N, CA, C and O atoms as CSV, one atom per row, in Angstrom:
chain,resi,resn,atom,element,x,y,z
A,1,MET,N,N,26.542,61.839,-19.098
A,1,MET,CA,C,25.803,61.567,-17.811
A,1,MET,C,C,24.668,60.475,-18.186
A,1,MET,O,O,24.529,59.389,-17.624
A,2,VAL,N,N,23.852,61.003,-19.295
A,2,VAL,CA,C,22.885,59.453,-19.810
A,2,VAL,C,C,23.474,58.375,-20.393
A,2,VAL,O,O,22.866,57.360,-20.735
A,3,GLY,N,N,24.806,58.593,-20.534
A,3,GLY,CA,C,25.441,56.925,-20.769
A,3,GLY,C,C,25.576,56.480,-19.687
A,3,GLY,O,O,25.418,55.260,-19.719
A,4,VAL,N,N,25.874,56.991,-18.350
A,4,VAL,CA,C,25.884,56.363,-16.839
A,4,VAL,C,C,24.767,55.664,-16.563
A,4,VAL,O,O,24.930,54.496,-16.209
A,5,ARG,N,N,23.181,56.283,-16.670
A,5,ARG,CA,C,22.455,56.147,-16.084
A,5,ARG,C,C,21.875,55.124,-17.045
A,5,ARG,O,O,21.412,54.147,-16.457
A,6,GLN,N,N,21.795,55.097,-18.131
A,6,GLN,CA,C,21.679,53.969,-19.447
A,6,GLN,C,C,22.175,52.386,-19.139
A,6,GLN,O,O,21.601,51.317,-19.343
A,7,ILE,N,N,23.125,52.617,-18.722
A,7,ILE,CA,C,24.381,51.696,-18.226
A,7,ILE,C,C,23.647,51.174,-16.607
A,7,ILE,O,O,23.737,50.055,-16.102
A,8,LEU,N,N,23.187,51.955,-16.250
A,8,LEU,CA,C,22.862,51.563,-14.538
A,8,LEU,C,C,21.486,50.853,-14.920
A,8,LEU,O,O,21.326,49.823,-14.265
A,9,THR,N,N,20.730,51.059,-15.570
A,9,THR,CA,C,19.587,51.007,-15.885
A,9,THR,C,C,19.717,49.891,-16.609
A,9,THR,O,O,18.854,49.065,-16.312
A,10,GLU,N,N,20.413,49.564,-17.393
A,10,GLU,CA,C,20.401,48.027,-17.828
A,10,GLU,C,C,20.966,47.205,-16.995
A,10,GLU,O,O,20.263,46.202,-16.874
A,11,GLU,N,N,22.022,47.160,-16.289
A,11,GLU,CA,C,22.513,46.364,-15.125
A,11,GLU,C,C,21.347,46.139,-14.529
A,11,GLU,O,O,20.998,44.959,-14.493
A,12,SER,N,N,20.357,47.255,-13.855
A,12,SER,CA,C,19.144,46.598,-12.961
A,12,SER,C,C,18.340,45.761,-13.968
A,12,SER,O,O,18.312,44.606,-13.541
A,13,ASN,N,N,17.690,45.866,-15.104
A,13,ASN,CA,C,17.019,45.008,-15.879
A,13,ASN,C,C,17.655,43.882,-15.956
A,13,ASN,O,O,16.933,42.890,-15.860
A,14,LYS,N,N,18.752,43.703,-16.095
A,14,LYS,CA,C,19.652,42.368,-15.919
A,14,LYS,C,C,19.229,41.919,-14.626
A,14,LYS,O,O,18.760,40.782,-14.674
A,15,VAL,N,N,19.240,42.448,-13.459
A,15,VAL,CA,C,19.487,41.752,-12.314
A,15,VAL,C,C,17.900,41.184,-12.503
A,15,VAL,O,O,17.671,39.974,-12.501
A,16,ASP,N,N,17.011,42.025,-12.638
A,16,ASP,CA,C,15.581,41.683,-12.343
A,16,ASP,C,C,14.991,40.849,-13.265
A,16,ASP,O,O,13.865,40.442,-12.979
A,17,VAL,N,N,15.672,40.369,-14.698
A,17,VAL,CA,C,15.332,39.527,-15.589
A,17,VAL,C,C,15.677,38.262,-14.655
A,17,VAL,O,O,14.933,37.345,-14.306
A,18,GLY,N,N,17.617,38.594,-14.229
A,18,GLY,CA,C,18.079,37.472,-13.770
A,18,GLY,C,C,17.196,36.741,-12.529
A,18,GLY,O,O,17.183,35.519,-12.378
A,19,LEU,N,N,16.526,37.601,-11.742
A,19,LEU,CA,C,15.968,37.036,-10.515
A,19,LEU,C,C,14.550,36.396,-10.815
A,19,LEU,O,O,14.124,35.398,-10.234
A,20,PHE,N,N,13.857,37.122,-11.826
A,20,PHE,CA,C,12.701,36.396,-12.420
A,20,PHE,C,C,12.779,35.351,-12.858
A,20,PHE,O,O,12.013,34.529,-12.354
A,21,THR,N,N,13.767,34.827,-14.053
A,21,THR,CA,C,13.915,34.017,-14.440
A,21,THR,C,C,14.490,32.866,-13.294
A,21,THR,O,O,14.173,31.698,-13.521
A,22,SER,N,N,15.048,33.056,-12.475
A,22,SER,CA,C,15.630,32.335,-11.436
A,22,SER,C,C,14.587,31.800,-10.668
A,22,SER,O,O,14.595,30.587,-10.458
A,23,LEU,N,N,13.484,32.664,-10.109
A,23,LEU,CA,C,12.119,32.187,-9.498
A,23,LEU,C,C,11.529,31.516,-10.700
A,23,LEU,O,O,11.122,30.382,-10.446
A,24,LYS,N,N,11.419,31.787,-11.562
A,24,LYS,CA,C,10.294,31.160,-12.917
A,24,LYS,C,C,11.152,29.775,-12.497
A,24,LYS,O,O,10.490,29.069,-11.737
A,25,HIS,N,N,12.108,29.382,-12.733
A,25,HIS,CA,C,13.071,28.353,-12.608
A,25,HIS,C,C,13.087,27.240,-11.434
A,25,HIS,O,O,13.318,26.036,-11.542
A,26,LEU,N,N,12.798,27.936,-10.371
A,26,LEU,CA,C,12.737,27.422,-9.113
A,26,LEU,C,C,11.143,26.868,-8.808
A,26,LEU,O,O,10.744,25.834,-8.272
A,27,THR,N,N,10.522,27.874,-9.314
A,27,THR,CA,C,8.852,27.524,-9.122
A,27,THR,C,C,8.462,26.219,-10.129
A,27,THR,O,O,7.594,25.374,-9.911
A,28,ALA,N,N,9.190,26.291,-11.071
A,28,ALA,CA,C,9.194,25.061,-12.087
A,28,ALA,C,C,9.507,23.806,-11.482
A,28,ALA,O,O,8.867,22.764,-11.342
A,29,THR,N,N,10.730,24.198,-11.137
A,29,THR,CA,C,11.139,22.689,-9.877
A,29,THR,C,C,10.330,22.365,-9.064
A,29,THR,O,O,10.229,21.164,-8.812
A,30,PHE,N,N,9.555,23.242,-8.439
A,30,PHE,CA,C,9.092,22.865,-7.096
A,30,PHE,C,C,7.642,21.961,-7.863
A,30,PHE,O,O,7.284,20.865,-7.432
A,31,ILE,N,N,6.994,22.620,-8.963
A,31,ILE,CA,C,5.534,21.860,-9.370
A,31,ILE,C,C,6.042,20.503,-9.977
A,31,ILE,O,O,5.299,19.523,-10.039
A,32,ALA,N,N,7.386,20.489,-10.436
A,32,ALA,CA,C,7.527,19.311,-10.863
A,32,ALA,C,C,7.937,18.183,-9.798
A,32,ALA,O,O,7.422,17.066,-9.838
A,33,ILE,N,N,8.484,18.389,-9.255
A,33,ILE,CA,C,8.563,17.664,-7.516
A,33,ILE,C,C,7.538,17.472,-7.075
A,33,ILE,O,O,7.408,16.298,-6.729
A,34,ALA,N,N,6.736,18.052,-6.914
A,34,ALA,CA,C,5.428,18.071,-6.546
A,34,ALA,C,C,4.529,16.946,-7.189
A,34,ALA,O,O,4.128,15.985,-6.533
A,35,HIS,N,N,4.217,17.161,-8.656
A,35,HIS,CA,C,3.735,16.517,-9.768
A,35,HIS,C,C,4.536,14.889,-9.641
A,35,HIS,O,O,3.842,13.873,-9.669
A,36,THR,N,N,5.599,14.841,-9.543
A,36,THR,CA,C,6.538,13.324,-9.319
A,36,THR,C,C,5.985,12.867,-8.090
A,36,THR,O,O,5.568,11.711,-8.021
A,37,ARG,N,N,5.918,13.798,-6.900
A,37,ARG,CA,C,5.449,13.039,-5.577
A,37,ARG,C,C,3.846,12.139,-5.739
A,37,ARG,O,O,3.646,10.938,-5.557
A,38,ILE,N,N,2.871,13.209,-6.137
A,38,ILE,CA,C,1.667,12.844,-6.227
A,38,ILE,C,C,1.538,11.964,-7.224
A,38,ILE,O,O,0.432,11.432,-7.314
A,39,ASP,N,N,2.307,11.681,-7.951
A,39,ASP,CA,C,1.881,10.936,-9.118
A,39,ASP,C,C,2.402,9.400,-8.402
A,39,ASP,O,O,1.860,8.300,-8.502
A,40,LEU,N,N,3.377,9.704,-7.821
A,40,LEU,CA,C,4.050,8.501,-7.171
A,40,LEU,C,C,3.187,8.099,-5.797
A,40,LEU,O,O,3.182,6.934,-5.399
A,41,LEU,N,N,2.628,8.911,-5.266
A,41,LEU,CA,C,1.407,8.268,-4.279
A,41,LEU,C,C,0.410,7.742,-4.989
A,41,LEU,O,O,-0.143,6.733,-4.553
A,42,ARG,N,N,0.062,8.227,-6.008
A,42,ARG,CA,C,-1.473,7.613,-6.878
A,42,ARG,C,C,-1.012,6.073,-6.834
A,42,ARG,O,O,-1.631,5.094,-6.419
A,43,THR,N,N,0.558,6.194,-7.519
A,43,THR,CA,C,0.546,4.412,-7.984
A,43,THR,C,C,0.739,3.591,-6.918
A,43,THR,O,O,0.638,2.367,-7.005
A,44,ASP,N,N,1.041,4.240,-5.804
A,44,ASP,CA,C,1.236,3.226,-4.583
A,44,ASP,C,C,-0.388,3.065,-4.069
A,44,ASP,O,O,-0.846,2.091,-3.473
A,45,LEU,N,N,-0.952,4.013,-4.379
A,45,LEU,CA,C,-2.624,3.923,-3.956
A,45,LEU,C,C,-3.030,3.091,-4.988
A,45,LEU,O,O,-3.877,2.327,-4.527
A,46,GLU,N,N,-2.815,2.854,-6.263
A,46,GLU,CA,C,-3.587,1.850,-6.974
A,46,GLU,C,C,-3.037,0.716,-6.923
A,46,GLU,O,O,-3.875,-0.176,-7.054
A,47,GLU,N,N,-1.453,0.153,-6.723
A,47,GLU,CA,C,-1.059,-1.253,-6.200
A,47,GLU,C,C,-1.833,-1.589,-4.974
A,47,GLU,O,O,-2.736,-2.424,-5.041
A,48,GLU,N,N,-1.491,-0.902,-3.691
A,48,GLU,CA,C,-2.332,-1.199,-2.664
A,48,GLU,C,C,-3.764,-1.855,-2.852
A,48,GLU,O,O,-4.176,-2.930,-2.417
A,49,ARG,N,N,-4.367,-0.953,-3.583
A,49,ARG,CA,C,-5.991,-1.095,-3.681
A,49,ARG,C,C,-5.866,-2.621,-4.850
A,49,ARG,O,O,-6.637,-3.568,-4.692
A,50,LEU,N,N,-5.080,-2.620,-5.667
A,50,LEU,CA,C,-5.047,-3.945,-6.636
A,50,LEU,C,C,-5.007,-5.204,-5.919
A,50,LEU,O,O,-5.716,-6.203,-6.047
A,51,ARG,N,N,-3.771,-4.895,-4.923
A,51,ARG,CA,C,-3.207,-6.207,-4.031
A,51,ARG,C,C,-4.427,-6.499,-2.722
A,51,ARG,O,O,-4.538,-7.602,-2.187
A,52,LEU,N,N,-5.178,-5.438,-2.393
A,52,LEU,CA,C,-6.101,-5.968,-1.536
A,52,LEU,C,C,-7.461,-6.389,-2.096
A,52,LEU,O,O,-8.381,-6.933,-1.485
A,53,MET,N,N,-7.397,-5.991,-3.516
A,53,MET,CA,C,-9.125,-6.628,-4.146
A,53,MET,C,C,-8.401,-7.898,-4.549
A,53,MET,O,O,-9.261,-8.747,-4.315
A,54,SER,N,N,-7.333,-8.546,-5.017
A,54,SER,CA,C,-6.492,-9.714,-5.178
A,54,SER,C,C,-7.348,-10.844,-4.038
A,54,SER,O,O,-8.262,-11.665,-3.957
A,55,LEU,N,N,-5.973,-9.976,-3.084
A,55,LEU,CA,C,-6.438,-10.732,-1.899
A,55,LEU,C,C,-7.646,-11.319,-1.023
A,55,LEU,O,O,-7.676,-12.411,-0.455
A,56,LEU,N,N,-8.771,-10.190,-1.059
A,56,LEU,CA,C,-9.998,-10.515,-0.513
A,56,LEU,C,C,-10.600,-11.842,-1.404
A,56,LEU,O,O,-11.080,-12.819,-0.830
A,57,LEU,N,N,-10.484,-11.711,-3.231
A,57,LEU,CA,C,-11.119,-12.061,-3.650
A,57,LEU,C,C,-11.037,-13.172,-3.724
A,57,LEU,O,O,-11.975,-13.851,-4.140
A,58,MET,N,N,-9.395,-13.902,-3.179
A,58,MET,CA,C,-8.686,-15.036,-3.347
A,58,MET,C,C,-9.336,-15.620,-2.291
A,58,MET,O,O,-9.790,-16.763,-2.345
A,59,ALA,N,N,-9.431,-14.660,-1.004
A,59,ALA,CA,C,-10.003,-15.370,0.265
A,59,ALA,C,C,-11.163,-15.795,0.477
A,59,ALA,O,O,-11.455,-16.686,1.275
A,60,PHE,N,N,-11.971,-15.135,-0.283
A,60,PHE,CA,C,-13.638,-15.469,0.052
A,60,PHE,C,C,-13.795,-16.339,-1.082
A,60,PHE,O,O,-14.869,-16.924,-0.947
A,61,VAL,N,N,-13.127,-16.742,-2.291
A,61,VAL,CA,C,-13.549,-17.897,-3.095
A,61,VAL,C,C,-12.615,-19.116,-2.454
A,61,VAL,O,O,-12.926,-20.276,-2.722
A,62,SER,N,N,-11.447,-18.835,-1.589
A,62,SER,CA,C,-11.003,-19.853,-0.899
A,62,SER,C,C,-11.681,-20.269,0.333
A,62,SER,O,O,-11.625,-21.496,0.423
A,63,LEU,N,N,-12.178,-19.835,1.125
A,63,LEU,CA,C,-13.028,-19.820,2.048
A,63,LEU,C,C,-14.305,-20.835,1.510
A,63,LEU,O,O,-14.570,-21.978,1.883
A,64,PHE,N,N,-14.927,-20.061,0.588
A,64,PHE,CA,C,-16.304,-20.986,0.031
A,64,PHE,C,C,-16.133,-22.315,-0.479
A,64,PHE,O,O,-17.013,-23.176,-0.450
A,65,CYS,N,N,-14.462,-22.529,-1.159
A,65,CYS,CA,C,-14.790,-23.897,-1.425
A,65,CYS,C,C,-14.365,-24.772,-0.081
A,65,CYS,O,O,-14.897,-25.818,0.292
A,66,LEU,N,N,-13.079,-23.949,0.654
A,66,LEU,CA,C,-13.012,-24.769,2.257
A,66,LEU,C,C,-13.959,-25.316,2.721
A,66,LEU,O,O,-13.901,-26.520,2.971
A,67,CYS,N,N,-15.481,-24.326,3.047
A,67,CYS,CA,C,-16.539,-24.546,3.750
A,67,CYS,C,C,-17.295,-25.631,3.508
A,67,CYS,O,O,-17.884,-26.351,4.314
A,68,VAL,N,N,-17.219,-25.707,2.047
A,68,VAL,CA,C,-18.014,-26.421,1.114
A,68,VAL,C,C,-17.772,-27.917,1.220
A,68,VAL,O,O,-18.604,-28.824,1.231
A,69,GLY,N,N,-16.185,-27.983,1.309
A,69,GLY,CA,C,-15.668,-28.907,1.494
A,69,GLY,C,C,-15.679,-29.887,2.342
A,69,GLY,O,O,-15.748,-31.113,2.261
A,70,ILE,N,N,-15.576,-28.929,3.374
A,70,ILE,CA,C,-15.366,-29.260,5.019
A,70,ILE,C,C,-16.865,-29.875,5.279
A,70,ILE,O,O,-17.179,-30.962,5.764
A,71,VAL,N,N,-17.546,-28.979,4.869
A,71,VAL,CA,C,-19.262,-29.592,5.284
A,71,VAL,C,C,-19.508,-30.789,4.801
A,71,VAL,O,O,-20.135,-31.616,5.462
A,72,PHE,N,N,-19.048,-31.037,3.588
A,72,PHE,CA,C,-19.509,-32.353,3.195
A,72,PHE,C,C,-18.373,-33.604,3.329
A,72,PHE,O,O,-18.567,-34.761,2.957
A,73,LEU,N,N,-17.057,-33.042,3.995
A,73,LEU,CA,C,-16.762,-34.106,4.852
A,73,LEU,C,C,-16.959,-34.565,5.654
A,73,LEU,O,O,-16.747,-35.745,5.936
A,74,ALA,N,N,-17.569,-33.505,6.440
A,74,ALA,CA,C,-18.124,-34.013,8.042
A,74,ALA,C,C,-19.342,-34.662,7.790
A,74,ALA,O,O,-19.548,-35.519,8.649
A,75,ILE,N,N,-20.157,-34.595,7.015
A,75,ILE,CA,C,-21.204,-35.235,6.636
A,75,ILE,C,C,-21.100,-36.427,5.741
A,75,ILE,O,O,-22.073,-37.075,5.353
A,76,LEU,N,N,-19.915,-36.658,5.454
A,76,LEU,CA,C,-19.735,-38.259,4.632
A,76,LEU,C,C,-19.318,-38.955,6.029
A,76,LEU,O,O,-19.864,-40.026,6.290
A,77,MET,N,N,-18.165,-38.292,7.163
A,77,MET,CA,C,-17.726,-38.777,8.135
A,77,MET,C,C,-19.112,-39.297,8.952
A,77,MET,O,O,-19.109,-40.411,9.475
A,78,VAL,N,N,-20.073,-38.582,9.012
A,78,VAL,CA,C,-20.920,-38.857,9.955
A,78,VAL,C,C,-22.250,-40.069,9.830
A,78,VAL,O,O,-22.822,-40.763,10.670
A,79,VAL,N,N,-22.385,-39.909,8.355
A,79,VAL,CA,C,-23.047,-40.782,7.496
A,79,VAL,C,C,-22.309,-42.185,7.944
A,79,VAL,O,O,-22.895,-43.104,8.517
A,80,ALA,N,N,-21.090,-42.182,7.623
A,80,ALA,CA,C,-20.257,-43.681,7.378
A,80,ALA,C,C,-20.167,-44.188,8.522
A,80,ALA,O,O,-20.365,-45.395,8.665
A,81,LEU,N,N,-19.792,-43.226,9.775
A,81,LEU,CA,C,-19.709,-44.402,10.890
A,81,LEU,C,C,-21.009,-43.976,12.091
A,81,LEU,O,O,-20.768,-43.857,13.292
A,82,TRP,N,N,-22.315,-43.798,11.509
A,82,TRP,CA,C,-23.520,-43.443,12.292
A,82,TRP,C,C,-23.776,-44.464,13.271
A,82,TRP,O,O,-24.129,-44.254,14.431
A,83,ASP,N,N,-23.575,-45.592,12.730
A,83,ASP,CA,C,-24.054,-47.287,13.885
A,83,ASP,C,C,-23.145,-47.384,14.540
A,83,ASP,O,O,-23.404,-48.113,15.497
A,84,THR,N,N,-21.723,-46.866,14.552
A,84,THR,CA,C,-20.911,-47.573,15.432
A,84,THR,C,C,-20.391,-46.172,16.422
A,84,THR,O,O,-20.676,-46.106,17.618
A,85,HIS,N,N,-19.484,-44.946,15.598
A,85,HIS,CA,C,-19.387,-44.272,16.643
A,85,HIS,C,C,-19.614,-42.793,16.123
A,85,HIS,O,O,-18.781,-41.970,15.744
A,86,ARG,N,N,-20.803,-42.716,16.204
A,86,ARG,CA,C,-21.575,-41.146,16.008
A,86,ARG,C,C,-20.992,-40.087,16.992
A,86,ARG,O,O,-20.543,-39.013,16.593
A,87,ILE,N,N,-21.027,-40.441,18.252
A,87,ILE,CA,C,-20.354,-39.383,19.084
A,87,ILE,C,C,-19.111,-39.234,18.665
A,87,ILE,O,O,-18.764,-38.194,18.104
A,88,LEU,N,N,-18.185,-40.361,18.903
A,88,LEU,CA,C,-16.756,-39.482,18.425
A,88,LEU,C,C,-16.390,-38.819,17.292
A,88,LEU,O,O,-15.609,-37.868,17.289
A,89,VAL,N,N,-17.063,-39.402,16.070
A,89,VAL,CA,C,-16.916,-38.656,14.805
A,89,VAL,C,C,-17.770,-37.310,15.226
A,89,VAL,O,O,-16.979,-36.369,15.276
A,90,LEU,N,N,-18.585,-37.056,15.421
A,90,LEU,CA,C,-18.892,-35.617,15.906
A,90,LEU,C,C,-17.766,-34.531,16.634
A,90,LEU,O,O,-17.429,-33.410,16.252
A,91,SER,N,N,-17.375,-35.225,17.690
A,91,SER,CA,C,-16.818,-34.910,18.373
A,91,SER,C,C,-15.248,-34.143,17.933
A,91,SER,O,O,-14.716,-33.095,18.301
A,92,ALA,N,N,-14.823,-35.264,16.944
A,92,ALA,CA,C,-13.569,-35.355,16.337
A,92,ALA,C,C,-13.573,-34.214,15.030
A,92,ALA,O,O,-12.604,-33.738,14.439
A,93,VAL,N,N,-15.359,-33.918,14.775
A,93,VAL,CA,C,-15.079,-33.016,13.492
A,93,VAL,C,C,-15.289,-31.655,14.350
A,93,VAL,O,O,-14.446,-30.785,14.129
A,94,THR,N,N,-16.073,-31.418,15.090
A,94,THR,CA,C,-16.041,-30.316,16.063
A,94,THR,C,C,-14.833,-29.885,16.252
A,94,THR,O,O,-14.580,-28.692,16.087
A,95,GLY,N,N,-13.579,-31.064,16.750
A,95,GLY,CA,C,-12.806,-30.150,17.282
A,95,GLY,C,C,-11.620,-29.864,15.809
A,95,GLY,O,O,-10.780,-28.981,15.636
A,96,ILE,N,N,-11.941,-30.780,15.135
A,96,ILE,CA,C,-10.918,-30.122,14.107
A,96,ILE,C,C,-11.451,-29.001,13.703
A,96,ILE,O,O,-10.594,-28.125,13.586
A,97,PHE,N,N,-12.926,-28.529,13.337
A,97,PHE,CA,C,-13.267,-27.158,13.029
A,97,PHE,C,C,-12.987,-25.806,14.112
A,97,PHE,O,O,-12.849,-24.628,13.783
A,98,LEU,N,N,-12.964,-26.210,15.070
A,98,LEU,CA,C,-12.431,-25.044,15.812
A,98,LEU,C,C,-11.008,-25.362,15.616
A,98,LEU,O,O,-10.561,-24.383,15.019
A,99,LEU,N,N,-10.098,-26.174,15.793
A,99,LEU,CA,C,-8.428,-26.025,15.639
A,99,LEU,C,C,-8.094,-25.300,14.523
A,99,LEU,O,O,-7.280,-24.376,14.508
A,100,ALA,N,N,-9.026,-25.918,13.135
A,100,ALA,CA,C,-8.501,-24.904,11.966
A,100,ALA,C,C,-9.111,-23.157,11.927
A,100,ALA,O,O,-8.681,-22.072,11.536
A,101,GLY,N,N,-10.131,-23.594,12.470
A,101,GLY,CA,C,-10.480,-21.794,12.963
A,101,GLY,C,C,-9.580,-20.951,13.730
A,101,GLY,O,O,-9.365,-19.749,13.572
A,102,ALA,N,N,-9.030,-21.836,14.678
A,102,ALA,CA,C,-7.999,-20.828,15.778
A,102,ALA,C,C,-6.730,-20.773,14.807
A,102,ALA,O,O,-6.162,-19.691,14.656
A,103,ILE,N,N,-6.265,-21.936,14.135
A,103,ILE,CA,C,-4.881,-21.690,13.383
A,103,ILE,C,C,-5.010,-20.575,12.463
A,103,ILE,O,O,-4.227,-19.630,12.561
A,104,LEU,N,N,-6.246,-20.593,11.263
A,104,LEU,CA,C,-6.498,-19.353,10.331
A,104,LEU,C,C,-6.744,-17.948,10.784
A,104,LEU,O,O,-6.703,-16.955,10.057
A,105,CYS,N,N,-7.085,-17.982,12.457
A,105,CYS,CA,C,-7.224,-16.730,13.064
A,105,CYS,C,C,-5.794,-15.949,12.942
A,105,CYS,O,O,-5.311,-14.977,12.363
A,106,GLY,N,N,-5.459,-16.884,13.761
A,106,GLY,CA,C,-3.578,-16.819,14.313
A,106,GLY,C,C,-2.770,-16.312,12.793
A,106,GLY,O,O,-1.948,-15.396,12.788
A,107,LEU,N,N,-3.056,-16.865,11.898
A,107,LEU,CA,C,-2.192,-16.618,10.602
A,107,LEU,C,C,-2.800,-15.295,9.825
A,107,LEU,O,O,-2.008,-14.591,9.198
A,108,ALA,N,N,-4.053,-14.989,9.857
A,108,ALA,CA,C,-4.754,-13.819,9.333
A,108,ALA,C,C,-4.017,-12.599,9.961
A,108,ALA,O,O,-3.555,-11.681,9.285
A,109,ILE,N,N,-3.945,-12.684,11.447
A,109,ILE,CA,C,-3.412,-11.618,12.250
A,109,ILE,C,C,-1.519,-11.701,12.289
A,109,ILE,O,O,-0.805,-10.759,12.632
A,110,ARG,N,N,-1.242,-12.473,12.039
A,110,ARG,CA,C,0.358,-12.767,11.468
A,110,ARG,C,C,0.798,-12.235,10.388
A,110,ARG,O,O,1.928,-11.757,10.483
A,111,THR,N,N,0.056,-12.120,8.939
A,111,THR,CA,C,-0.055,-11.461,8.003
A,111,THR,C,C,-0.180,-10.137,8.048
A,111,THR,O,O,0.606,-9.300,7.605
A,112,LEU,N,N,-1.451,-9.928,8.736
A,112,LEU,CA,C,-1.763,-8.416,9.270
A,112,LEU,C,C,-0.470,-7.653,9.753
A,112,LEU,O,O,-0.171,-6.513,9.397
A,113,LYS,N,N,0.065,-8.242,10.390
A,113,LYS,CA,C,1.258,-7.381,11.213
A,113,LYS,C,C,2.454,-7.246,10.443
A,113,LYS,O,O,3.234,-6.301,10.555
A,114,THR,N,N,2.591,-8.273,9.605
A,114,THR,CA,C,3.754,-8.173,8.211
A,114,THR,C,C,3.856,-7.692,7.184
A,114,THR,O,O,4.860,-7.516,6.493
A,115,MET,N,N,2.152,-7.288,6.905
A,115,MET,CA,C,2.285,-6.655,5.733
A,115,MET,C,C,3.107,-5.234,5.595
A,115,MET,O,O,3.118,-4.395,6.496
A,116,PRO,N,N,3.625,-5.120,4.644
A,116,PRO,CA,C,4.340,-3.763,4.465
A,116,PRO,C,C,3.523,-2.363,4.412
A,116,PRO,O,O,2.406,-2.384,3.895
A,117,ARG,N,N,4.129,-0.928,5.021
A,117,ARG,CA,C,3.699,0.036,5.033
A,117,ARG,C,C,3.159,0.121,3.933
A,117,ARG,O,O,3.469,-0.485,2.908
A,118,MET,N,N,1.872,1.287,4.171
A,118,MET,CA,C,1.428,1.697,2.875
A,118,MET,C,C,2.288,2.897,2.217
A,118,MET,O,O,2.782,3.675,3.033
A,119,PHE,N,N,2.444,3.060,1.337
A,119,PHE,CA,C,2.935,4.792,0.614
A,119,PHE,C,C,4.764,4.547,1.043
A,119,PHE,O,O,5.630,5.403,0.858
A,120,GLU,N,N,4.983,3.210,1.616
A,120,GLU,CA,C,6.683,3.410,1.694
A,120,GLU,C,C,7.555,4.071,0.881
A,120,GLU,O,O,8.299,5.010,1.166
A,121,ALA,N,N,7.335,3.258,-0.603
A,121,ALA,CA,C,7.854,4.425,-1.631
A,121,ALA,C,C,7.929,5.797,-1.537
A,121,ALA,O,O,8.913,6.522,-1.681
A,122,SER,N,N,6.640,6.114,-1.247
A,122,SER,CA,C,6.998,7.604,-1.308
A,122,SER,C,C,7.383,8.239,-0.355
A,122,SER,O,O,7.903,9.325,-0.614
A,123,LEU,N,N,7.272,7.788,1.190
A,123,LEU,CA,C,7.780,8.520,1.735
A,123,LEU,C,C,9.587,8.031,1.665
A,123,LEU,O,O,10.590,8.728,1.819
A,124,ALA,N,N,9.491,7.080,1.473
A,124,ALA,CA,C,11.249,7.050,0.911
A,124,ALA,C,C,12.011,7.899,0.187
A,124,ALA,O,O,13.224,8.096,0.117
A,125,GLU,N,N,10.988,8.397,-0.377
A,125,GLU,CA,C,11.131,9.524,-1.386
A,125,GLU,C,C,11.527,11.003,-1.018
A,125,GLU,O,O,12.379,11.863,-1.240
A,126,LEU,N,N,10.576,10.801,-0.439
A,126,LEU,CA,C,10.438,12.626,0.754
A,126,LEU,C,C,10.966,12.468,1.712
A,126,LEU,O,O,10.906,13.410,2.502
A,127,SER,N,N,11.671,11.340,2.097
A,127,SER,CA,C,12.830,11.314,2.953
A,127,SER,C,C,14.351,11.733,2.729
A,127,SER,O,O,15.199,12.285,3.431
A,128,LYS,N,N,14.310,11.180,1.328
A,128,LYS,CA,C,15.528,11.582,0.393
A,128,LYS,C,C,15.478,13.036,-0.228
A,128,LYS,O,O,16.568,13.434,-0.639
A,129,ASP,N,N,14.489,13.833,-0.359
A,129,ASP,CA,C,14.139,15.049,-0.693
A,129,ASP,C,C,14.307,16.182,0.615
A,129,ASP,O,O,14.441,17.403,0.541
A,130,GLN,N,N,14.257,15.479,1.578
A,130,GLN,CA,C,14.513,16.364,3.165
A,130,GLN,C,C,16.018,16.248,3.419
A,130,GLN,O,O,16.770,17.014,4.022
A,131,GLN,N,N,16.258,15.087,2.799
A,131,GLN,CA,C,18.003,15.177,3.765
A,131,GLN,C,C,18.802,15.771,2.500
A,131,GLN,O,O,19.963,16.120,2.714
A,132,GLN,N,N,18.254,15.925,1.132
A,132,GLN,CA,C,19.080,16.876,0.148
A,132,GLN,C,C,18.825,18.284,0.863
A,132,GLN,O,O,19.784,18.814,1.423
A,133,LEU,N,N,17.925,18.737,0.868
A,133,LEU,CA,C,17.422,19.951,1.398
A,133,LEU,C,C,18.167,20.321,2.612
A,133,LEU,O,O,18.688,21.425,2.772
A,134,ASP,N,N,18.191,19.552,3.289
A,134,ASP,CA,C,18.996,19.823,4.998
A,134,ASP,C,C,20.380,19.906,4.340
A,134,ASP,O,O,21.092,20.849,4.686
A,135,ALA,N,N,20.904,18.934,3.331
A,135,ALA,CA,C,22.403,19.297,3.296
A,135,ALA,C,C,23.045,20.467,2.727
A,135,ALA,O,O,24.167,20.963,2.824
A,136,ASP,N,N,21.788,20.802,1.990
A,136,ASP,CA,C,21.945,22.341,1.099
A,136,ASP,C,C,22.034,23.224,2.226
A,136,ASP,O,O,22.157,24.436,2.052
């Protein structure tokens, strides 16, 4: 009788150990998946931050240079043609400024509309994970 109880106890312990080991592995897998996804999200955030900072820096420097150049060009044109066609030159310079501003505003809006979605890589990986879980 003692032998049967001992065998049953050993089998019960094996099931318990197997169950706990399985749960331990499952928990470790979920933690690894979460860690990977968080790391991917962090990488996406860093890339977006760097892209935004470089875009803003280029935009400010280019705007400054363009503005200074355009102002000097306008002054040069007005001074050069002051005696003969000052009204025409001032009107043309004003029209050019307004046209350039409208074109650049349109380009900026188009660029904002065509920018890639934030966290696109993270969302794609999460979608793959969801599909794999649904398949099981």
